[in-house]
N, C-alpha and C positions, 0 to 999 in steps of 0.2 A: 510691610509695616515697619515703622521706625523702631529702633531699639533705644533703650535709655542712653546708650553711648552716643548714638547718632543725634539724639535730641540735645545732649550736652555739647556735642561738637557744633551744632547749629547755633546754640545760644552763645557759645564762645566766639564763633565767627561774626555774629551780629555785633557783639561787644567790640570786636576788633574793628569792624567797619564803622561803628559809631565813633570810636576814638579817632579814626582817620578824618571824619567830618568834624565840623565845628560843633561844639557842645550844644549850641542853641539851634542847630539845624532842625527844621521841622521834619524833614525826611528821616533823619536819624532817630528822632524821638518817635515818629510814627512806626518806623521799623522796629525799634526797641519795644514799643507797646504791643505790637502784633506778635512778636516773638515771645514776649512775656505771657501774652494770652494763650498762645499755642502751647507754651511750656506748662502753664497751669492746666489747660485742657488735657494735655498728655498725662500729667500727674493724676488728675481726677479719673481719667479712663483706666489707668493702670490700677488705681485703688479700687475702682468698681470691679475690674476683672479679678483682682485678688479676692475681694469679698465674694464674688460669684463662685470662684474656684473653691473657696472654703465651704460655701453653702453646698455645693455639689459633692465635695468630699464628705461632708456631714451626712447628707442624704444617702450617699453610697454606703457609708459605714452602717447606717441604720438598716438599709436594705440587706446588707451582708449578714447582719445579726438576725434579721427576720428570716432570711433564707436558711441560716443554720438551725434556728429554732424549728422552722417548718420541716427541715430534713430529719431532725430528731423526732418530731411528732410523727412523721410518716414512717420512720423506722419502728417506732413503738406500736403504731397501728398495724403495721405489717406483721410484727411479731405476735401481736394479739390475735390477728386474723389467722395466722398459721397455727397458733396454739388452739384456737377454737376449732379449726378444721381437723386438727389432730385428735381432738377430744369428742368427735361426734359419736363415737361408740361408747363413751364414758357416761356415767350417770351425771345428773345435774350437780350433785354435791362434789363429785370428783372434778368436774369441769370448772367450778368456781375456785376450788383449791389450785387447779392448774393455772387459771388466769391470774390469780393473785401471785403465784410463783413467777410467772412470766413478767408481770408488771414490776416486781421488785428486782 
């Protein structure tokens, strides 16, 4: 795939070739139009790729935040489950107090 530097070099070479031909040369004008079109397409493609990269970065950031929240929730539920398992021999009132303590 072409880099921005290569595209710039291509545009510069076409401009050099165009200056070697007569200014009214149809071939030179056609070549210049084609290169200008390619340059514009390249710029548009790079812009679309940058926008897509940003969108993917945003989604990844959201997913990372969701994963962190999920892991915190999982840790909390695991602690609650462990607390409940530990309190099977306690009375219901003692178990409620213990769960509230674990939750805080």
